[in-house]
C-alpha positions in Angstrom: -130.0 9.4 88.4 -132.0 9.6 85.0 -131.5 7.7 81.7 -128.8 10.0 79.7 -126.9 10.9 83.0 -123.1 10.3 82.6 -121.2 7.9 84.9 -117.5 7.3 85.5 -115.8 3.9 86.4 -116.1 3.1 90.2 -118.9 6.1 91.0 -120.9 5.2 93.2 -124.6 4.0 91.8 -126.5 3.0 94.6 -126.6 2.4 98.2 -127.9 -0.4 99.6 -128.5 -1.7 103.3 -128.2 -5.2 103.7 -131.2 -7.0 105.9 -130.2 -8.8 108.8 -129.2 -12.8 108.3 -131.3 -15.1 110.2 -128.4 -16.4 112.9 -130.8 -19.0 113.8 -131.9 -20.1 110.2 -129.3 -22.7 109.3 -130.9 -23.2 105.6 -131.1 -19.2 105.0 -127.5 -18.7 106.2 -126.6 -21.8 103.9 -127.7 -20.3 101.1 -125.9 -17.5 101.6 -122.6 -19.0 102.0 -123.3 -20.9 98.8 -124.2 -17.7 96.6 -120.6 -16.0 98.1 -118.9 -19.2 97.0 -120.2 -18.7 93.8 -119.4 -15.4 93.2 -115.6 -16.0 94.0 -115.5 -18.7 91.9 -117.1 -16.7 88.9 -114.8 -14.0 90.2 -111.5 -16.2 89.9 -112.6 -17.4 85.9 -113.2 -14.3 84.6 -110.0 -12.8 85.8 -108.2 -15.8 84.4 -109.9 -15.5 81.1 -109.0 -11.8 81.6 -105.7 -12.6 82.0 -105.6 -14.9 78.5 -106.8 -11.8 76.8 -104.2 -10.0 77.6 -101.7 -12.2 76.6 -103.7 -12.7 73.5 -103.3 -9.0 72.6 -99.6 -8.7 73.7 -99.4 -11.2 71.3 -101.4 -10.0 68.3 -99.3 -6.2 69.1 -96.2 -8.5 68.7 -97.0 -10.1 65.7 -98.0 -7.0 64.1 -94.9 -4.5 65.0 -93.0 -8.1 63.5 -94.9 -7.6 60.1 -94.6 -3.7 59.7 -90.6 -4.3 60.2 -91.1 -7.0 57.6 -93.3 -5.3 55.6 -91.3 -2.1 55.2 -88.1 -3.9 54.0 -90.4 -5.2 51.2 -90.6 -9.0 52.8 -94.3 -9.7 54.2 -97.5 -8.4 52.3 -100.0 -5.8 52.7 -102.1 -8.1 53.1 -100.4 -10.1 55.7 -100.2 -6.6 57.6 -103.9 -6.2 57.4 -104.4 -9.5 58.8 -102.2 -8.3 61.5 -104.0 -5.3 62.4 -107.3 -7.0 62.6 -106.2 -9.6 64.7 -104.9 -6.6 67.1 -108.2 -4.6 67.3 -110.0 -8.0 68.0 -108.1 -8.5 70.7 -108.3 -5.5 71.7 -112.4 -5.8 72.4 -111.9 -9.1 73.8 -109.4 -7.6 76.5 -112.1 -4.6 76.9 -114.9 -6.8 77.6 -113.2 -9.4 79.8 -112.2 -6.9 81.6 -115.4 -5.1 82.3 -116.4 -8.9 83.1 -113.9 -8.7 85.6 -115.2 -5.8 87.6 -119.0 -7.3 87.0 -117.8 -10.3 89.1 -116.5 -8.0 91.5 -119.6 -6.2 91.9 -121.3 -9.7 92.3 -119.2 -11.1 95.0 -119.8 -7.4 97.0 -123.3 -8.1 96.6 -123.1 -11.2 97.4 -120.6 -10.5 100.6 -123.5 -7.7 101.3 -126.2 -10.2 102.0 -123.8 -12.3 104.8 -123.5 -8.8 107.0 -126.1 -8.5 109.9 -126.8 -5.7 111.8 -124.7 -5.2 114.4 -124.9 -5.0 118.0 -125.5 -1.3 118.5 -128.2 -1.8 116.2 -127.0 0.5 113.3 -126.5 -1.2 110.0 -123.5 -1.6 107.7 -124.5 0.0 103.5 -122.3 -1.3 100.5 -121.8 1.1 97.9 -122.8 -0.4 94.6 -120.2 1.1 92.0 -120.4 1.2 88.1 -118.2 -1.3 86.6 -117.6 1.1 83.8 -117.5 5.0 82.3 -121.1 5.1 80.4 -124.3 6.5 80.5 -127.2 5.2 81.9 -129.7 3.3 79.9 -132.6 2.8 81.9 -133.7 2.7 85.6 -135.3 0.0 87.1 -135.9 1.6 90.7 -136.3 5.6 90.5 -136.9 5.9 94.4 -136.0 4.4 98.2 -137.5 1.3 98.5 -136.8 -2.5 98.8 -134.9 -4.7 96.5 -134.6 -8.1 96.2 -131.8 -10.5 95.6 -131.2 -10.3 91.4 -133.3 -7.8 90.9 -132.1 -5.1 88.5 -131.7 -1.6 89.8 -130.2 0.2 86.4 -128.6 -0.7 83.4 -125.4 1.4 82.0 -123.4 1.3 79.0 -120.7 3.0 77.0 -122.3 4.1 73.7 -118.5 4.5 72.5 -118.5 0.4 72.5 -121.6 -0.5 71.0 -121.7 -3.8 69.0 -124.1 -4.7 67.0 -126.0 -8.2 66.7 -127.4 -9.3 63.7 -129.6 -12.5 62.9 -128.8 -14.4 60.1 -129.9 -17.7 58.5 -127.5 -20.7 59.8 -127.0 -21.8 56.3 -125.6 -18.5 55.5 -123.5 -18.1 59.4 -121.6 -21.4 58.3 -119.9 -19.7 55.6 -119.2 -16.5 57.8 -115.6 -16.5 59.6 -114.9 -14.7 62.8 -113.2 -11.7 61.2 -115.0 -11.1 58.3 -115.5 -7.9 56.9 -119.2 -6.2 57.2 -121.2 -2.9 57.0 -123.8 -1.2 58.7 -126.4 0.1 56.2 -129.8 2.0 56.9 -128.8 2.9 60.4 -129.9 6.4 59.6 -126.5 8.2 59.3 -125.5 9.9 55.7 -122.9 6.7 54.9 -122.5 3.3 55.6 -120.4 2.1 58.6 -117.1 -0.7 58.0 -117.8 -3.6 60.5 -116.1 -6.5 61.5 -116.9 -9.8 62.8 -116.2 -10.6 66.3 -118.5 -13.7 67.2 -120.9 -16.1 66.0 -123.0 -18.1 68.5 -122.7 -21.6 68.4 -126.7 -22.4 69.3 -129.5 -21.5 66.5 -132.8 -20.4 67.2 -136.4 -20.7 64.7 -137.7 -17.3 64.2 -141.1 -16.9 62.1 -140.5 -15.1 58.8 -142.8 -12.3 57.5 -144.2 -14.8 55.1 -144.8 -17.3 58.0 -142.5 -19.6 57.4 -140.3 -21.1 60.7 -136.4 -20.2 59.9 -133.5 -21.4 61.7 -131.6 -18.0 62.7 -128.2 -17.6 64.7 -126.5 -14.0 66.7 -123.5 -12.6 64.9 -122.1 -9.8 66.9 -119.9 -7.2 64.8 -117.6 -4.4 66.0 -118.0 -0.8 64.2 -114.3 -0.2 63.4 -115.6 3.3 61.3 -114.7 6.4 63.2 -116.6 7.0 66.5 -117.8 10.3 65.3 -119.0 8.9 62.2 -122.2 6.7 64.5 -122.1 9.0 67.6 -126.0 9.6 66.8 -126.1 5.4 67.1 -127.5 4.2 70.4 -128.7 1.1 71.9 -131.2 -0.7 70.3 -131.3 1.2 67.4 -132.3 -0.7 64.3 -129.5 -0.9 61.6 -129.3 -3.8 58.5 -126.2 -5.8 58.1 -124.2 -7.2 55.1 -121.4 -9.7 56.2 -118.9 -10.9 53.6 -119.0 -14.5 53.5 -116.9 -15.1 50.4 -114.3 -13.3 48.0 -113.7 -14.4 44.3 -111.1 -12.5 42.3 -112.5 -11.8 38.7 -116.0 -13.5 39.6 -118.4 -14.3 36.8 -121.8 -12.8 38.5 -125.3 -12.7 37.5 -128.7 -11.7 38.8 -130.4 -14.2 40.9 -133.7 -13.6 39.3 -132.0 -14.9 35.8 -132.1 -18.7 37.5 -134.4 -21.3 37.7 -134.6 -25.2 38.1 -134.7 -27.5 36.1 -132.8 -31.0 37.6 -130.1 -28.2 38.6 -129.5 -24.4 38.0 -130.7 -23.5 34.6 -130.7 -20.4 32.6 -131.8 -19.1 29.4 -129.1 -17.3 27.5 -129.9 -14.8 24.4 -128.1 -16.2 20.6 -129.4 -14.5 17.6 -132.4 -13.4 19.0 -133.3 -16.9 20.4 -133.8 -18.4 24.3 -131.0 -21.3 24.5 -131.4 -23.2 27.7 -128.1 -23.8 29.6 -127.1 -25.4 33.3 -125.0 -23.6 35.1 -123.3 -24.2 38.2 -123.7 -21.9 40.9 -121.3 -21.8 44.2 -122.1 -18.7 46.3 -125.4 -16.6 45.8 -126.5 -13.2 47.6 -129.9 -11.7 47.9 -129.2 -10.1 44.3 -126.5 -12.0 42.6 -125.6 -15.3 41.9 -121.7 -16.7 41.5 -121.4 -18.9 38.1 -118.5 -21.3 38.1 -119.2 -23.0 35.1 -121.5 -22.7 31.9 -121.6 -19.6 31.0 -118.8 -16.9 29.4 -118.6 -13.0 30.3 -120.6 -11.3 27.4 -123.2 -13.4 27.4 -126.6 -12.3 27.7 -129.3 -13.9 30.0 -132.9 -13.9 30.4 -134.4 -12.1 33.7 -137.1 -13.8 35.2 -138.0 -16.1 32.4 -141.7 -17.0 32.1 -143.2 -20.5 32.6 -144.0 -20.3 28.5 -140.8 -19.1 27.5 -139.2 -22.0 26.0 -135.7 -23.2 24.2 -135.5 -21.8 20.5 -138.8 -18.8 21.4 -137.9 -15.8 19.8 -136.7 -13.1 22.6 -135.3 -9.6 22.3 -132.1 -8.6 24.2 -131.3 -5.1 26.2 -128.4 -4.1 27.4 -128.7 -4.2 31.8 -126.0 -4.1 34.2 
């Protein structure tokens, strides 16, 4: 089996001949029994989680059906219907992940049982077939030829390219403003168009990452599901580099300015242009991105601001106004 080979659900990936368990070693026997017990408990746990995921999906589909019926009568809004459609997509993804976890736990249990087996009296050894928990492709082969393998070692890695997730590490200060279900865009991935995506999970624990400037930053992983049609991103693969843009707020008729116009002075300030002179104004900033700042108070639409004001600029200094969007 080679990298890129297609595998189907339950197809044989490898055959393992378990070593004999020394019957006269109670400690080794006890360890194997404990491992089997852990595997059985994990199997029961993920099966219960899968049942909850299926129930959640059924409820989401029922909600969408009711909303669609109400929307056709003009009772429910289009926004409510879009929210229910998104809830169905997220529930479908959760159900898929839960089902995969069930297959994986069953394989772990099978391996634990295999480790408990001993050679039969005639000297023959019972083999165990390791089967694929999903339909997908081989991503990595760690054990390319026949040989001994230790417990827990990786033989190969498989994945389904049609179920790729995007994992983005974002600043924790930005993550606290994000919500599951928020729309996102996948950019600079190499394709001709940006891809629509949705936030499916925000990890609860952050980590420290050193930036390109050598500054320690607290970041957290955010998982995105690609909602664009598969044919638009079929060339995207495992561990490919992408950039993600995630919506943290949506404001109707928002007043924004370039962040380069802002400077500190007891609070956020800008210079506006009035009759060819720079006038300092304090402004209230409620949201910021890398390029734009949302202004809640202090400015009016149509006013001109000075971009990247030099330190020598003072209130009343002469300036020339130019148009910039």
